[in-house]
VOTI-292905 format. One record per residue (C-alpha): residue number from 1; residue in one letter; chain; y, z, x. Coordinates in steps of 0.001 Angstrom, whole numbers, plus 500000, padded with zeros to 6 digits. Each point is the difference from the previous one (the first is absolute). Example, Ala and Ser with C-alpha at 12.3 -4.5 7.8 and 13.67 -1.06 7.14 Angstrom:
REM VOTI-292905
<rec 1; a; A; <495500; 507800; 512300>>
<rec 2; s; A; <503440; 499340; 501370>>
This chain:
REM VOTI-292905
<rec 1; x; A; <968687; 242339; 523384>>
<rec 2; x; A; <496842; 498101; 500920>>
<rec 3; x; A; <498042; 500246; 496769>>
<rec 4; x; A; <496781; 499011; 501775>>
<rec 5; x; A; <499888; 503434; 501599>>
<rec 6; x; A; <498388; 502131; 497306>>
<rec 7; x; A; <498090; 502461; 502195>>
<rec 8; x; A; <503121; 501674; 501402>>
<rec 9; x; A; <502974; 500873; 497793>>
<rec 10; x; A; <502781; 502528; 500518>>
<rec 11; x; A; <502970; 500990; 497824>>
<rec 12; x; A; <502596; 502433; 501354>>
<rec 13; x; A; <503314; 501219; 498636>>
<rec 14; x; A; <502306; 501914; 502311>>
<rec 15; x; A; <503245; 500237; 501911>>
<rec 16; x; A; <500765; 497945; 503093>>
<rec 17; x; A; <500653; 502485; 502826>>
<rec 18; x; A; <500351; 497787; 503086>>
<rec 19; x; A; <501615; 496844; 501303>>
<rec 20; x; A; <497973; 496855; 500618>>
<rec 21; x; A; <498165; 499866; 503326>>
<rec 22; x; A; <498767; 496630; 501280>>
<rec 23; x; A; <496230; 499846; 500317>>
<rec 24; x; A; <498948; 496418; 500706>>
<rec 25; x; A; <500528; 496334; 499129>>
<rec 26; x; A; <497400; 497483; 498798>>
<rec 27; x; A; <500674; 496321; 499324>>
<rec 28; x; A; <503730; 500611; 499796>>
<rec 29; x; A; <499656; 502914; 497561>>
<rec 30; x; A; <501281; 503379; 501175>>
<rec 31; x; A; <498301; 503250; 499022>>
<rec 32; x; A; <501782; 503351; 499985>>
<rec 33; x; A; <499045; 503633; 499391>>
<rec 34; x; A; <501720; 502530; 497762>>
<rec 35; x; A; <498986; 503512; 498909>>
<rec 36; x; A; <499601; 500845; 496336>>
<rec 37; x; A; <500151; 503624; 498790>>
<rec 38; x; A; <497639; 500417; 497032>>
<rec 39; x; A; <500016; 503270; 498042>>
<rec 40; x; A; <496862; 501769; 498825>>
<rec 41; x; A; <499830; 502061; 496801>>
<rec 42; x; A; <500303; 503083; 502231>>
<rec 43; x; A; <503345; 498627; 501297>>
<rec 44; x; A; <498429; 499605; 503426>>
<rec 45; x; A; <500919; 496629; 501532>>
<rec 46; x; A; <497773; 497414; 501664>>
<rec 47; x; A; <501912; 497749; 502396>>
<rec 48; x; A; <498179; 496674; 500082>>
<rec 49; x; A; <500720; 497023; 502302>>
<rec 50; x; A; <500485; 496672; 498240>>
<rec 51; x; A; <500025; 496532; 501584>>
<rec 52; x; A; <502463; 497553; 498437>>
<rec 53; x; A; <500509; 496282; 500611>>
<rec 54; x; A; <503535; 498743; 500564>>
<rec 55; x; A; <499176; 497390; 497360>>
<rec 56; x; A; <499465; 502762; 497451>>
<rec 57; x; A; <503121; 502086; 500667>>
<rec 58; x; A; <503297; 499631; 501849>>
<rec 59; x; A; <499188; 502144; 503045>>
<rec 60; x; A; <503608; 499917; 501215>>
<rec 61; x; A; <500994; 502355; 497167>>
<rec 62; x; A; <499716; 503785; 499914>>
<rec 63; x; A; <497815; 501240; 497145>>
<rec 64; x; A; <499918; 503688; 500980>>
<rec 65; x; A; <499962; 502167; 496880>>
<rec 66; x; A; <498964; 497164; 497685>>
<rec 67; x; A; <496978; 500481; 497742>>
<rec 68; x; A; <497491; 497169; 500127>>
<rec 69; x; A; <496555; 499117; 498736>>
<rec 70; x; A; <497705; 498372; 502549>>
<rec 71; x; A; <496955; 498034; 498883>>
<rec 72; x; A; <497663; 498865; 502743>>
<rec 73; x; A; <496967; 500875; 502099>>
<rec 74; x; A; <499031; 502846; 502325>>
<rec 75; x; A; <499379; 498636; 503485>>
<rec 76; x; A; <499149; 501164; 503499>>
<rec 77; x; A; <500193; 498818; 503592>>
<rec 78; x; A; <499041; 501360; 503405>>
<rec 79; x; A; <503065; 501274; 501828>>
<rec 80; x; A; <499772; 500364; 503766>>
<rec 81; x; A; <501369; 503347; 501115>>
<rec 82; x; A; <499723; 501404; 503534>>
<rec 83; x; A; <497155; 497606; 500743>>
<rec 84; x; A; <498042; 500943; 496881>>
<rec 85; x; A; <499766; 498377; 496570>>
<rec 86; x; A; <501113; 501966; 496959>>
<rec 87; x; A; <499625; 498949; 496374>>
<rec 88; x; A; <503408; 499407; 498417>>
<rec 89; x; A; <500369; 499641; 496224>>
<rec 90; x; A; <502709; 498513; 497820>>
<rec 91; x; A; <500627; 498447; 496600>>
<rec 92; x; A; <500537; 496252; 500119>>
<rec 93; x; A; <502609; 499173; 497352>>
<rec 94; x; A; <499285; 497008; 497768>>
<rec 95; x; A; <502671; 500873; 497437>>
<rec 96; x; A; <502998; 502359; 499961>>
<rec 97; x; A; <501884; 501102; 496890>>
<rec 98; x; A; <503148; 502145; 499887>>
<rec 99; x; A; <499893; 502900; 497532>>
<rec 100; x; A; <502220; 502762; 498663>>
<rec 101; x; A; <499086; 503274; 501694>>
<rec 102; x; A; <500208; 501962; 496737>>
<rec 103; x; A; <497196; 497898; 498509>>
<rec 104; x; A; <497457; 500803; 502727>>
<rec 105; x; A; <496883; 501846; 498796>>
<rec 106; x; A; <498100; 501696; 502846>>
<rec 107; x; A; <496788; 499662; 497985>>
<rec 108; x; A; <500174; 496218; 500403>>
<rec 109; x; A; <501774; 499591; 503331>>
<rec 110; x; A; <497079; 499722; 502405>>
<rec 111; x; A; <496752; 498176; 499270>>
<rec 112; x; A; <497484; 498076; 502084>>
<rec 113; x; A; <496759; 498263; 499014>>
<rec 114; x; A; <497547; 498725; 502626>>
<rec 115; x; A; <496621; 498291; 500064>>
<rec 116; x; A; <498293; 500039; 503364>>
<rec 117; x; A; <497111; 501156; 502147>>
<rec 118; x; A; <499266; 503335; 501615>>
<rec 119; x; A; <500206; 499253; 503731>>
<rec 120; x; A; <499477; 503494; 501430>>
<rec 121; x; A; <497667; 502796; 498943>>
<rec 122; x; A; <501850; 502392; 497639>>
<rec 123; x; A; <500953; 503413; 501360>>
<rec 124; x; A; <499509; 502822; 497494>>
<rec 125; x; A; <501513; 503458; 500524>>
<rec 126; x; A; <501261; 503071; 498177>>
<rec 127; x; A; <503330; 501750; 500444>>
<rec 128; x; A; <500092; 503765; 500706>>
<rec 129; x; A; <500698; 500430; 496269>>
<rec 130; x; A; <496889; 498015; 499083>>
<rec 131; x; A; <501638; 496741; 498954>>
<rec 132; x; A; <497737; 496999; 500635>>
<rec 133; x; A; <501419; 496985; 501851>>
<rec 134; x; A; <498537; 496713; 501219>>
<rec 135; x; A; <501665; 497567; 502413>>
<rec 136; x; A; <499252; 496287; 499614>>
<rec 137; x; A; <501060; 496886; 501885>>
<rec 138; x; A; <500027; 496911; 497786>>
<rec 139; x; A; <500139; 496375; 501202>>
<rec 140; x; A; <501847; 497798; 497509>>
<rec 141; x; A; <499724; 496244; 500522>>
<rec 142; x; A; <502949; 497648; 499753>>
<rec 143; x; A; <500478; 496247; 500556>>
<rec 144; x; A; <499493; 498282; 503366>>
<rec 145; x; A; <497038; 502205; 500965>>
<rec 146; x; A; <502128; 503110; 500454>>
<rec 147; x; A; <499300; 503540; 498860>>
<rec 148; x; A; <502096; 503100; 499490>>
<rec 149; x; A; <498534; 503376; 500914>>
<rec 150; x; A; <501209; 502697; 497637>>
<rec 151; x; A; <499318; 503734; 500522>>
<rec 152; x; A; <499331; 501840; 496752>>
<rec 153; x; A; <499658; 503667; 499091>>
<rec 154; x; A; <497897; 501026; 496979>>
<rec 155; x; A; <499974; 503394; 498269>>
<rec 156; x; A; <497682; 502224; 497960>>
<rec 157; x; A; <497054; 498467; 498164>>
<rec 158; x; A; <501211; 496552; 501062>>
<rec 159; x; A; <499646; 501194; 503601>>
<rec 160; x; A; <496343; 500849; 499437>>
<rec 161; x; A; <499490; 496560; 498460>>
<rec 162; x; A; <501775; 498281; 502907>>
<rec 163; x; A; <497995; 501976; 502564>>
<rec 164; x; A; <496844; 498198; 498830>>
<rec 165; x; A; <501451; 496584; 500836>>
<rec 166; x; A; <498599; 498145; 502990>>
<rec 167; x; A; <501516; 497400; 502290>>
<rec 168; x; A; <500291; 496585; 498273>>
<rec 169; x; A; <500068; 501482; 496473>>
<rec 170; x; A; <502469; 498117; 497793>>
<rec 171; x; A; <502415; 502356; 498252>>
<rec 172; x; A; <502939; 499854; 497632>>
<rec 173; x; A; <502631; 502702; 500298>>
<rec 174; x; A; <503268; 500949; 498336>>
<rec 175; x; A; <502549; 502552; 501131>>
<rec 176; x; A; <503328; 500356; 501751>>
<rec 177; x; A; <501331; 499619; 503530>>
<rec 178; x; A; <500939; 503249; 501664>>
<rec 179; x; A; <501581; 500942; 503307>>
<rec 180; x; A; <499462; 503193; 501964>>
<rec 181; x; A; <501364; 501343; 503255>>
<rec 182; x; A; <497731; 501223; 502772>>
<rec 183; x; A; <500258; 500981; 503659>>
<rec 184; x; A; <498380; 497753; 502608>>
<rec 185; x; A; <499114; 501539; 503365>>
<rec 186; x; A; <500940; 497577; 502784>>
<rec 187; x; A; <498438; 499596; 503440>>
<rec 188; x; A; <502591; 502310; 501541>>
<rec 189; x; A; <499020; 502659; 497404>>
<rec 190; x; A; <503298; 499720; 498145>>
<rec 191; x; A; <499969; 499707; 496207>>
<rec 192; x; A; <501586; 497051; 498235>>
<rec 193; x; A; <500764; 499896; 496263>>
<rec 194; x; A; <498508; 496965; 498266>>
<rec 195; x; A; <499497; 498725; 496459>>
<rec 196; x; A; <496615; 498933; 498637>>
<rec 197; x; A; <499550; 497840; 496912>>
<rec 198; x; A; <496988; 499899; 497694>>
<rec 199; x; A; <498992; 499293; 496425>>
<rec 200; x; A; <499473; 503139; 497940>>
<rec 201; x; A; <497176; 498859; 497719>>
<rec 202; x; A; <499951; 500900; 496293>>
<rec 203; x; A; <497142; 497658; 499076>>
<rec 204; x; A; <497128; 498495; 501989>>
<rec 205; x; A; <497060; 497910; 498841>>
<rec 206; x; A; <497221; 498080; 501725>>
<rec 207; x; A; <500044; 496272; 499299>>
<rec 208; x; A; <496426; 499073; 499163>>
<rec 209; x; A; <498980; 496438; 500803>>
């Protein structure tokens, strides 16, 4: 893994639940996508897309059902869909380790740490049951003048703290990557099932210059 990247680190442990799908090639290096099923303590499963280089793993093999640890970064890109851009998120694998499934601890199977900048005004709301939530969009810089835009969801007293952030505030967050299904209403009024990805934040702090 590129050790120079210290503002964006991810560690996941889960089960491979898909075949490799070709994504793109750059300078003779092929990049492929797989899905990783990561269990929560509640036994609910987050299915997280992971990008793997063919120089890191033999992509001609079938790893379905294998338990792996992925160390890398959380990244995003704009995906064109029906003439509109949509933010797509994935974990870029810098290192992959094979593990025994019986040694997996759900308490330590999904962690992400980011340092970045608030790039959109936070949205604070309460659920019908009174639970406080704040939505944040964080820009995390990486080499070659690129940035990843990571949606985050913050809960409880941390949500009230996050709601006071303003655009361009530097923040440090820790949490886990989660997936959730939702229904998207299309132009023809039909509903399409989609999956959204976000960081569920357990810790957030302003970085004071």
